[in-house]
NUVOFI-339504 format. One line per field, with one value per residue (C-alpha): residue in one letter; x, y, z. Coordinates in Angstrom, 1 decimal. Layout:
N
residu: [a,...] $
px: [X,...] $
py: [Y,...] $
pz: [Z,...] $
END
This chain:
288
residu: [m,l,c,p,y,s,e,n,s,a,d,k,r,v,i,p,v,p,s,a,e,l,s,q,v,e,a,v,f,e,q,g,s,g,n,f,n,e,d,a,q,l,i,t,d,g,l,y,g,v,f,d,g,a,t,s,l,s,g,t,l,y,d,g,v,t,g,g,f,l,a,s,n,i,a,a,d,v,f,a,d,r,n,l,s,l,t,e,r,m,v,a,a,n,e,a,i,h,s,k,m,l,s,s,g,v,d,l,t,r,k,e,e,h,w,t,t,s,l,a,v,i,e,m,d,g,d,q,f,h,w,c,q,t,g,d,c,r,i,q,l,i,g,h,d,g,t,s,r,q,l,v,e,p,e,d,h,d,a,e,t,l,s,l,w,q,k,i,g,p,a,s,s,e,p,i,g,v,a,l,a,e,q,i,l,h,v,r,r,r,m,n,v,d,y,g,v,l,n,g,e,n,d,a,l,h,f,v,s,s,g,s,e,t,l,d,g,v,a,a,i,i,l,y,t,d,g,l,v,l,p,n,y,d,l,n,l,p,h,d,q,d,l,l,a,t,i,f,q,q,g,g,l,s,a,v,r,d,r,v,r,s,l,q,q,d,d,p,r,c,l,a,y,p,r,f,k,m,n,d,d,i,s,g,i,a,l,s] $
px: [171.0,171.9,171.7,175.1,175.3,175.2,175.7,173.7,170.7,167.7,165.5,167.8,166.2,167.3,166.0,163.9,165.1,162.6,163.7,163.2,162.5,159.4,156.1,155.7,157.6,155.7,157.4,156.2,158.6,157.2,158.5,156.7,156.1,159.8,162.1,163.9,163.0,165.5,164.4,166.2,165.4,167.4,165.8,168.0,167.7,167.2,168.4,165.9,166.2,164.6,166.6,165.2,167.6,167.3,169.2,171.0,169.0,171.0,169.4,172.7,172.9,175.9,176.2,172.6,171.1,170.6,172.7,169.8,169.6,173.3,173.2,170.4,171.8,175.4,174.0,172.0,175.1,177.1,174.4,174.5,177.9,177.4,181.0,180.2,177.7,174.8,176.4,179.7,177.8,176.2,179.7,180.9,177.9,178.4,182.1,181.2,178.8,181.4,184.0,181.7,180.7,184.4,185.2,182.2,183.3,180.5,181.3,181.2,181.4,177.8,175.3,172.7,175.0,175.3,173.7,171.7,169.8,167.6,167.4,165.9,167.5,166.9,168.8,167.2,169.0,167.1,164.3,165.4,166.4,169.0,168.1,169.4,167.8,168.4,166.4,162.7,162.5,160.4,160.4,156.9,156.1,152.6,151.9,149.7,147.4,146.9,149.1,151.5,154.6,157.5,161.0,162.0,159.7,161.6,162.0,159.7,162.2,159.9,156.9,157.6,158.1,154.9,152.9,154.0,152.9,149.5,149.1,150.5,149.9,146.2,147.3,150.6,151.0,154.4,155.2,156.4,160.0,160.0,157.7,159.6,163.1,164.8,163.0,163.9,167.5,167.6,166.3,168.7,171.6,170.5,170.9,173.1,172.6,168.9,168.1,170.2,170.7,173.6,175.4,179.1,179.5,180.9,178.1,175.5,176.5,175.4,171.8,171.9,169.5,170.1,169.2,167.9,164.3,162.8,160.4,158.2,154.7,155.5,153.1,154.6,157.5,157.1,160.0,159.0,160.2,158.1,156.4,154.2,153.3,149.5,148.9,147.5,145.4,146.8,150.6,150.6,149.3,151.7,151.8,148.8,150.6,147.5,145.6,148.4,148.5,144.8,145.0,148.0,146.2,143.2,145.0,148.8,151.3,149.6,146.4,148.5,150.0,146.6,145.2,148.2,148.0,144.2,144.5,147.2,145.3,142.4,144.8,146.7,148.0,149.4,147.4,145.0,148.0,151.0,154.0,156.8,155.4,152.3,153.6,156.7,158.8,157.7,159.8,158.2,158.8,156.5,157.7,154.8] $
py: [159.0,155.4,153.5,152.0,148.4,146.0,142.3,141.8,144.0,142.0,144.9,147.3,149.8,153.1,156.3,158.2,161.6,163.5,164.4,167.9,166.4,164.4,165.5,162.3,159.2,156.3,153.2,149.9,147.6,144.5,141.2,138.1,134.8,133.9,134.4,137.3,140.1,139.3,142.3,145.7,149.2,152.2,155.7,158.7,162.0,160.9,157.3,154.5,150.7,147.5,144.3,140.8,138.4,134.6,132.5,129.2,126.0,124.9,127.6,128.4,131.5,133.8,136.0,135.3,136.3,134.5,134.7,136.3,139.1,139.7,139.7,142.2,144.5,144.3,145.3,148.2,149.5,149.3,151.1,154.0,155.0,157.8,157.7,154.8,154.4,152.0,149.3,149.7,149.4,146.2,144.8,146.0,144.6,141.2,141.3,142.3,139.4,137.0,138.4,138.1,134.6,133.6,135.1,133.4,129.9,129.4,126.4,128.3,125.1,124.4,126.9,126.0,127.4,130.8,133.9,135.8,139.0,140.4,144.2,147.1,150.6,154.0,157.3,160.6,162.8,166.0,165.2,161.5,158.6,155.8,152.3,148.8,145.5,141.8,138.9,139.2,142.7,145.1,148.7,149.7,153.0,154.5,157.2,160.3,158.7,155.7,153.2,151.0,149.2,147.2,148.2,144.5,141.4,139.1,135.4,133.3,130.6,129.2,128.6,124.9,124.3,126.1,124.4,121.0,122.2,123.2,119.6,117.7,120.1,119.2,115.6,116.3,116.1,117.9,121.5,122.5,122.7,119.1,117.7,119.3,119.6,118.0,120.2,123.3,122.2,121.7,125.3,126.8,125.1,126.8,130.3,132.4,129.8,130.0,133.1,135.7,136.9,138.5,135.7,136.4,134.6,136.5,135.0,136.9,140.1,138.6,138.8,142.5,144.9,148.7,151.9,155.4,156.7,160.1,161.4,162.9,161.6,159.5,160.0,157.4,154.9,151.9,149.6,146.4,143.0,139.9,140.0,142.8,140.9,140.2,136.4,134.7,131.5,130.7,130.5,130.7,134.2,137.2,139.4,141.7,145.0,146.9,145.7,146.7,150.1,150.5,149.6,151.9,154.8,154.3,153.8,153.8,151.1,150.3,149.4,147.0,145.5,145.0,143.3,140.9,140.0,139.6,137.1,135.2,135.0,133.4,130.7,129.5,126.3,128.1,126.1,128.5,130.9,128.6,130.0,129.0,130.5,132.1,135.7,136.9,139.9,143.1,146.1,148.7,152.3,154.6,157.9,160.2] $
pz: [58.4,58.6,61.9,62.8,61.9,64.9,64.5,67.7,66.8,65.6,64.5,62.7,60.3,58.9,60.4,57.8,56.6,54.3,50.8,49.5,46.1,47.3,48.7,50.8,51.8,53.4,54.7,56.1,57.9,59.6,60.9,59.6,61.5,61.7,64.7,63.0,60.5,57.7,55.7,55.9,54.8,53.7,53.8,53.5,51.7,48.1,48.6,49.2,49.3,50.4,51.1,51.6,53.3,53.2,55.7,54.9,54.9,57.9,60.0,61.8,63.9,63.9,67.0,67.7,64.3,61.0,57.9,56.0,58.6,58.2,54.4,54.1,56.7,55.3,51.9,53.4,55.1,51.8,49.8,52.2,50.8,48.4,47.2,44.8,42.0,42.5,40.4,42.3,45.6,44.3,43.7,47.1,48.9,47.3,48.3,51.9,52.3,51.0,53.4,56.4,55.5,55.2,58.6,60.1,59.0,56.4,54.0,50.7,48.7,49.7,48.2,50.7,53.4,51.8,53.2,50.5,49.9,47.2,46.9,45.1,45.5,43.8,44.1,43.1,40.7,39.8,37.3,37.1,39.3,39.1,40.1,40.6,41.5,42.0,43.2,43.9,45.2,43.0,41.8,40.6,39.0,39.0,36.5,36.8,34.3,36.6,34.6,36.5,35.5,37.0,36.1,36.4,36.6,38.9,38.0,40.2,41.1,43.8,41.5,40.9,44.6,45.6,42.8,44.3,47.7,46.4,45.2,48.2,51.0,51.8,52.4,54.2,57.9,57.5,56.9,53.5,54.6,55.6,52.9,50.1,51.6,48.6,46.1,48.2,48.3,44.6,43.9,46.4,44.6,41.4,42.6,40.4,37.7,37.0,39.1,40.9,44.5,46.3,48.1,47.7,44.4,41.4,39.2,41.3,39.4,36.1,37.3,38.4,36.6,36.6,34.8,35.0,34.6,34.2,36.8,34.1,34.4,37.6,40.4,42.8,43.0,45.2,46.3,48.1,49.1,48.2,51.6,50.2,47.0,47.0,47.4,44.3,44.1,40.6,40.6,36.8,36.9,37.2,40.3,40.1,40.1,39.0,42.0,44.3,42.6,43.2,46.8,47.3,45.7,48.0,51.3,50.9,51.7,55.0,53.1,50.9,54.0,55.6,52.5,52.3,56.0,55.9,53.0,54.8,58.1,56.2,55.0,58.1,56.4,53.4,51.0,49.2,48.7,48.7,50.6,52.9,56.1,57.5,57.2,55.4,56.5,54.8,53.7,51.5,50.6,48.6,47.2,46.0] $
END
């Protein structure tokens, strides 16, 4: 059952309903150090999704909430509609975000003003599941044999910015958003050119990934936003999905969340593990 969408609600999430096809569903949903939780979460019978909103660089509020909050929650609402295929829902969500930005007076000629969301959604279908993904949300499969794989390895469009921060941050008296404002603006203007997110542009759909997978041999499926990605000293190394799988198998998603938050707390200036803020929002769903 999906909670009704409310533009004035700042902590919307979906009420969990167990699936008869799964033995266990675990979810973590937690606000980071920002003023709003811009992640959203969809958990219904056989339909699961995580959504990571990003607000415009202007920081404008709309009816008291950010554009990132609106984008992720609009997308979650659209994906709850079972009358459309997942790819059709992706198109509809992108159009809904575009329509809402227009009615809210967003200057759509400026990409930095756009509301955006990444997402990862799966829908169970007997002995298989269908999936779709865009942006930096992840779908990770853990096999009964202990192996782990990502359905899509997202493009790390922030790697260059964070590498610069790793170099200049120790000597900077300004936060990353000020010290590297021009670099951040440059990357934002490259969305749906170099990397994809839903932001109302037609080109966003060129970056959508989708498919179907058998459940044969699958012990767990994990969907998560980048707030649950384990921090890494070396930005040239890929996300350590095997370590995340090990931690999950030992203590579930809450153990992964605790490890992420512990590492971040030990790095308050965001220098050892370069990132844009102390704690990012977290949305994660594990199906076992």
